[in-house]
N, C-alpha and C positions, 0 to 999 in steps of 0.2 A: 155692853162695853164699859169697862171700869176706868176710872180716872188714872189708876196706877198703870194701865196699859200704855199710857203716853208719858211715862217718866224716863229720864235718862240722867246720867251723872255728868255734871259740868264743873270743872275747877273754876273757882271764883275769879282767878286772874285772867280767864278768857272772856269775861264780860267786858266788852269795849266801853271805855270811859270817855273817849274823845274821838271825834271824826278824824279821818286821815286828811292830810293837807290836800292831796289830790283825790277828788271824789271817785274817779274811775280806777284808782290803783288798788282797791280792795281785792282780796282773793275772790275767785268765782269757782264754785263747785258745779260741775255739770252732772246731773243725775238723769240717766235714761230710765223713764218710768216703766218701760216694757221689759228691760233686761236687768235693771238694778245697777248697771255699770256706772262707775264714777270716774270723772276726769278732774284735774286741777288746773285752773287757768287764772288769769287776771281779769277783772271786770271789763276792761276795754275790749277784751276778746269776744264779748257777747255778740258783736257784729258778725263774727264768723258763723254763728249758729242761727242767724236770722236770714230768711230767704226772701228774694223779691216776691211781692204778692202777699206776704204775711202782714198781719195787722197787730201792731204793738199798742196796747191800751193802757193809758196812764191816768192816774187820779190827780186832777189839778187843784185839789183842796189846798187851802193855805192855813197854817197853824196861827192861831191868835195867841198873844202873850197872856194866857188864860189864868195864870197863877197870881193872885193878889194877896198881899199881906196887910192886914189892917188891925185896928184896935176897937174893942167893943166900947161904945160910947157909954160913959158913966162908971166904967170899971177899969178901963185901960188894959184889959186882958187881951193878949195877942190872939188873933184869929186868922187862919189861912183859908182862902176861898178859891176853889178851882171852878172856872166857868165851863159848863158842859154843853148847854144847849139854850139858844135864845128862844123864849116862848112868845114874848111880845116885845115891843120896842125897847122898854127898859126893864123887862122882867126876864130873869135867867134861871134855869135849873143849874144848881151848883152842888159840889161836894164841899163840906165845911169841916175844918179841924180846929179845935176839938168841938164835936157836935153838941156836947152838953152845954156849951156857952152860947149856942145859937138857937135859942127857942123862938117861937113866934113872937114878934114884937121887938126882938133884939135889933139894935141899930149899930152899924159898924162904920167906922171912918177909915178911909184910905187916903194916903198922901196928904195928911194934915187937913182933911176936909175937902180936898179937890174932888173926891168922889165919896158919896155916902150910900149905904144900902140898908134896907130893912127886910128882915126875914118875915115873909108873909104866909108861908105854909111849909109843912113837913110832909114829904111825899114818899113814894116807893123807895125802899132800901135806906131810908133815913136821909135821902137827898133833900135839899131845901129849895124853895123858890125865894129869890131875893129881888126886891124892887130897888133899882138904883136911882139916885138923884144927882144931877150934875149940871153944870153950865158949860155949853159948848158942844163939841162933837165927841161922842162916847169913844169911838175908835182911836181918836187922837189921845184922849185921856188914858185909855188902856195901853197904848203904845208907850206912854210915859211912865206909867205905874206898874204895869204887868211884867211878869217874867215868863219865859218859855216853860211850859209844863213838862219838863223832862221826867221820864219814868223813874220810879224810886230806886232802881238798881244803878242808876247813873249818879255818882256822888260828886263828880268833878263839876265845877262851874263852867258853863258854856261861854266861851270868849266872844263868839260871833253868832248872833241870833239867826243869821241867814243859813248857818250850817245845819239847823234843824228845820229847814225848808227845802223842798225840791227846787230845781232851777226853773221849773214851769209852774210853781205854785201861783194860783190866781184868785180862786174863790174863797174868801175868808170864812172860817167857821169850825175848824178842827181844834180839838183839845190835845191832839198828838199828831205826829207826822206819819204819812204813809212811807215807811222807812225804806222799802225796796227801791223807791224812786230817788233816794239820796245819792245813789251811785252814778247817776247820769249827769253828764256835762252838756252844755249847749253844743259843743263841738262834736261829741259822740252822737247826739241826737241828729245832727245835720248829716253826719256820715251814714247813719242808719237810713235816713230819708233818701239820701242820694243813691243808696243801694237799691231803692225801689220798695222799701218797706213802708207801709202806711202807718201813720201815728194817729190814733183816735183818743179824744179826751172824754173822761167821765168825771163825776164828782161824787165822793162820799165824805161827809164830814165825820171824822173819827171822834167817837164819844166815849161813853162810860165803859163799854165792854173792854176797852184797852186797860182800864185800871182795876177791873174786877176779876179776881181769880175764880176758877171753877171750884165750887164748895161742896158739890154732891158727888158721891162715889159712883153712882150710875149716871154717866154723862148725858143720857137721854132725858134726865130730869132737869138739866141745866136750862136756864132761861136767858136768852140773849136780849140785851137791851137794844132798842131800835136806834137806828142812825139814818140821817137824811141822805138820800141819793138823788142825783139828777143826771139825765142823759138827754142831750139835745137831739132832735131828729136828724140833723146833718151828720152827727157823729154815729148815731145808730145805723144810718144808711151806709156809712163808710165801713163799719164793721160787717154788716150783712153782705155788702158787695164782696168784701175780701173772702168771707166764708163761702159764698156761692161760687166764687171763682177758684176755689180750691186752696186758698191761703189758710195758714193757721192763725187762730186768735190767741195771742200771747199776752197774758195779763201781767202788768207790772204791779206786783204786790197783792196781798190778800184782800185789800180794800177794793181794788179794781175788780178782782175776781168775784167778790160778794155782790158788787154793783151789777156786773154783767149777768151773773146767774139770777139776780133778782129782777132784772129788766128783760129777761128772755122768756118768751112764751113757750107753750108746750110744743109748738112746731119748730122751735129752735131759732126764732126770729127775735132779734133785739128790738125792743120798742122804746120810743121816747117816753121817759117817765120823770116825775117829780113827786117823790113819796118817801115814806119811812120804810126801812127794811129791818127785820130781825132774823134774817136767814142764818141758819146754823148748819154749817157744812162739816160732816164727819164721815168716816169710812162707811161705805155703802151708798153714798150719794152718787147719783148719775149726773155728770156734768152736761149741761145743755148747749154750751157755746164755747167754753174755755178749753183750749187744747194744750197749752203750756203755760208755765208760771215762772216769773222771776221773783225771788223772795229772799228775805233774810233768814237767819237761824233763830227759831222762836223758843220762848220759855217752856220748860217742862210742864206738862199737864195743862197747857193753854189751849183755847179754842183754835188758835192759829196753827198750832202743831197738829191738831185734829184735821184742819182743812187741808194742809199739805199731805197728810196721811191719806185723805180721801182721794187725792189726785194720783199719788205715786205708790200707795200701799204702806201700811204702818210699819211692817218689818223692813221694807226698803228704806223708809225715812229714818228709822232708828239706827239702822246699819250705817247710813250716810252720816248721821249725826255723830255716831261713835268714831267714824273715820275723821270727821271734822275736828273732834276733840284731840285725837292722836296727832293730827296735822297742824295743830295750834291755830285753827281758824278763830277769828274774833266773832263773838256772838251778840245777838240782840240789836237794838236800834242803830248804833254806830258801828256795827260789826260787818262781817263779810256777807257775800251773797251766794245764792244757789239758783241754778236754772234747771227746772224740771221740764225736760223735753219729751 
């Protein structure tokens, strides 16, 4: 499979720059993965497509304000640091721009010295390890100095940090939001539960893969970076019960999907896990647990587009995306949604 097999044309003006005022007012495309049939709805209509006994699986990760702007001590050169993964208490794996100014031993000051960091290693793909020094609680300092790490295709400034969080965000650790979940409101989730749909929570801390494009023509040569996943026993039991009782397992987003498929054994049972996953799902993959998927519209040639193509078929997905372009859907993180049923 070639990278170009997952390309499509998208007018720049259809890249959503801002979240809608009402989360659940986004457009919703319904795609039948068996027939390729497409319907056009509003996201709040998703409840009509969920049945009593189904299990909706959400990713409760919380985005941290992971983008820091500092100055290199001794030169005052501006440096941008993006926190990717906590390695130890005060040591983080980070992306640094410009990298040439962040050699081992370089020290960086953030917020006029409220936080300082020293580059202690250069690792895979040019990422750095940085050791922070500070007085007080790191999370409080980060909340004061950090900015939400919006993807590079969003050029507008986010007015409200909470709009890049799901309403159920709980476990801090992501460098990007699980964006399919941004469409849900607490009211809509309550209606879904009242209908008899089970809601299970899993955790995947979104990391480097979100920011790294696929750079190889043969997609089988692409290396996925690992991300931390966590599934509690109680939540695994809830999913397994729903499945054994004939309910569908409906993943909210590609992150929940990758978590579920990583936590499911060969017998199709979801296990309680706390581990790293680098699962890469592309056409030909046999899903072990996920039956249906709520997702946003993804970048051309991205691993996320490959994942949805694995579930619904590449031709069906690209046809649906072309229809979405014609129908003026909004794309990517703050864009509209698709339900692959």
